[in-house]
C-alpha distance (Angstrom), angle and dihedral (degrees) to the residues before:
residue distance angle dihedral
M1 . . .
R2 3.74 . .
A3 3.74 122.1 .
P4 3.78 117.0 -94.7
A5 3.85 91.1 -111.3
E6 3.78 88.6 59.7
L7 3.78 93.4 48.2
A8 3.76 89.4 52.5
G9 3.85 89.9 56.6
Q10 3.71 98.3 -100.4
R11 3.76 112.2 138.0
P12 3.79 118.3 -127.1
S13 3.82 116.5 -125.0
T14 3.76 114.8 -78.1
V15 3.83 119.5 -113.9
V16 3.72 116.4 -142.8
L17 3.82 113.1 -139.0
D18 3.78 126.8 -147.9
A19 3.81 126.4 -157.1
L20 3.82 94.0 -89.2
D21 3.77 91.7 50.1
R22 3.78 90.2 52.6
E23 3.70 92.2 47.4
I24 3.79 92.3 52.1
I25 3.88 92.3 46.6
T26 3.82 89.4 48.6
L27 3.84 91.6 52.9
L28 3.76 93.2 46.6
T29 3.84 92.5 48.6
E30 3.81 88.8 56.3
D31 3.74 94.2 45.4
A32 3.75 120.3 4.1
R33 3.85 90.2 -173.4
L34 3.88 92.0 71.2
S35 3.83 113.7 126.6
V36 3.67 122.1 -131.8
R37 3.76 88.5 -111.0
A38 3.80 91.8 52.8
I39 3.82 91.6 50.5
A40 3.80 89.9 47.3
R41 3.76 91.9 50.5
E42 3.79 93.6 47.3
L43 3.92 93.0 48.6
G44 3.82 95.5 37.8
R45 3.76 93.7 -119.9
S46 3.85 133.9 123.4
P47 3.85 116.5 -90.9
G48 3.88 85.7 -123.5
A49 3.82 91.4 58.5
I50 3.78 92.1 47.6
S51 3.80 91.2 46.8
E52 3.83 91.0 50.8
R53 3.82 90.5 50.5
L54 3.77 93.6 48.5
N55 3.75 91.8 49.4
R56 3.81 88.4 51.4
L57 3.75 93.4 49.3
E58 3.79 91.3 46.8
A59 3.85 92.8 47.4
G60 3.84 90.1 48.7
G61 3.87 91.5 52.7
V62 3.82 93.6 -115.6
I63 3.76 93.1 115.5
V64 3.80 106.7 40.1
G65 3.75 101.0 170.9
Y66 3.79 148.6 -33.8
Y67 3.67 117.8 -106.0
A68 3.78 145.7 -170.2
D69 3.84 109.4 -134.0
I70 3.78 102.5 -132.5
D71 3.77 123.8 -162.5
F72 3.78 98.5 -142.5
S73 3.90 90.5 -175.3
R74 3.87 87.8 67.0
L75 3.83 86.0 59.2
G76 3.77 92.2 50.7
Y77 3.78 98.8 -100.1
M78 3.86 129.5 136.7
H79 3.72 117.1 -130.0
T80 3.79 110.4 -135.0
L81 3.74 137.9 177.1
L82 3.79 118.6 -149.7
G83 3.82 124.8 -156.2
V84 3.86 110.7 -151.5
R85 3.77 124.1 -162.2
L86 3.83 115.6 -164.0
E87 3.82 132.1 -150.2
S88 3.69 91.0 -126.5
D89 3.85 144.2 -13.8
D90 3.84 88.2 -106.5
V91 3.80 91.9 72.8
L92 3.74 95.6 50.5
D93 3.82 99.5 103.4
S94 3.80 94.2 41.3
C95 3.83 91.0 48.1
V96 3.82 92.9 49.7
E97 3.77 91.6 49.8
A98 3.80 92.0 47.4
I99 3.77 93.5 46.3
L100 3.79 92.0 48.4
S101 3.79 89.1 52.8
L102 3.87 91.0 65.5
D103 3.83 112.7 97.8
E104 3.71 92.9 -136.2
I105 3.78 94.2 58.1
K106 3.76 117.1 90.3
R107 3.86 100.6 175.9
V108 3.81 142.3 -10.4
W109 3.84 130.0 -147.5
V110 3.72 126.7 -160.4
V111 3.82 102.7 -139.5
T112 3.82 146.2 176.8
G113 3.77 124.7 -116.5
S114 3.78 129.8 48.3
W115 3.71 94.3 -26.6
A116 3.81 125.4 64.3
L117 3.80 92.8 -157.6
M118 3.79 139.9 15.8
A119 3.73 118.6 -156.4
E120 3.84 130.9 -164.3
A121 3.77 115.4 -141.9
H122 3.87 139.4 168.6
V123 3.77 117.7 -146.4
R124 3.79 133.7 179.6
D125 3.77 98.6 -129.0
T126 3.87 141.3 -31.3
A127 3.76 92.8 -73.9
H128 3.85 90.2 57.4
L129 3.86 88.2 47.3
R130 3.79 89.8 52.0
E131 3.85 88.6 49.4
L132 3.79 89.9 49.6
L133 3.72 94.1 49.8
Q134 3.83 105.4 37.0
H135 3.74 99.2 36.5
L136 3.67 112.0 21.7
M137 3.82 106.8 30.5
R138 3.84 98.0 34.1
G139 3.89 88.4 45.9
I140 3.89 88.1 65.7
S141 3.76 111.3 104.0
G142 3.75 108.3 -116.2
V143 3.83 98.4 23.5
Q144 3.79 105.9 120.5
H145 3.84 102.6 176.6
T146 3.80 138.9 -3.0
E147 3.77 133.4 -164.5
A148 3.75 127.4 -168.5
M149 3.78 127.3 -143.9
I150 3.82 118.2 -170.7
V151 3.73 113.3 -143.3
L152 3.90 106.4 -126.7
E153 3.75 96.0 -176.8
S154 3.83 136.9 -5.8
T155 3.80 124.2 -152.9
G156 3.77 128.2 -168.6
P157 3.69 124.7 14.7
Q158 3.77 115.6 -7.4
P159 3.79 115.3 -101.3
S160 3.82 90.1 -103.8
A161 3.83 92.8 50.5
T162 3.73 126.0 85.2
R163 3.86 126.3 -140.8
A164 3.73 109.6 -81.5
G165 3.76 137.9 -152.3
A166 3.71 122.4 -5.3
E167 3.82 91.4 -1.2
T168 3.77 89.6 61.2
V169 3.85 93.3 48.6
A170 3.83 89.1 51.9
L171 3.71 93.1 48.9
L172 3.76 93.6 45.5
D173 3.91 93.8 47.7
H174 3.77 88.6 69.2
R175 3.82 88.6 66.2
A176 3.68 99.3 36.2
D177 3.78 136.8 118.0
P178 3.80 110.7 -110.8
D179 3.81 106.1 -103.1
C-alpha cells in the first residue's frame, strides 16, 4: 500500500535515473526472474555493482516488487473493475486499507472524476461479484456507492505488467540524467 502522504495527493520525491538504471529496469520489465548474475552478464558489469543499483532502486521506491503476471481468466475468474464513491475525503485512507484487505481485490487506485477510487478484482462468477459488492464493499465504513464493470477483453500488457523493451527506455528517457 502507498504511504499516507501519497494517498493524500503529495507526490513522492522523484528519482533520477542514469543509463545503467534504465538498462536494469528494461531487462527486469522483460523478465522479472532474471538473476543479478544474469543482469550483470548482459550489461557487462559486476554482480556487486548490479546488486547495489537494485538495492538503490528498491530503496528509492522505483522498483516496488517482482511479480508473476497471472492470467486469472485461465483459472476461471472474471476480471472486474469497481468504481467506489466515498462519503467524504476524510475516509480515504481507511477505505483504501479496508478494500485492499479483501481477498478479491488486487489493486486500488485513487482517481479523479466521479469515483474516488477504482479497484481491480477477480471473482469466480456473478454471485461472487454480488457478494463482494453488496456485503463486503458496502459494509466498509465510508463507502457510499459502488459500481462494477466486467472486463470483456484486455489488450496490451496486463494491468500488473509494465511496459517492456524499447517502450520502457523511451518512457524512462524522459526522467533521465543526461549521459
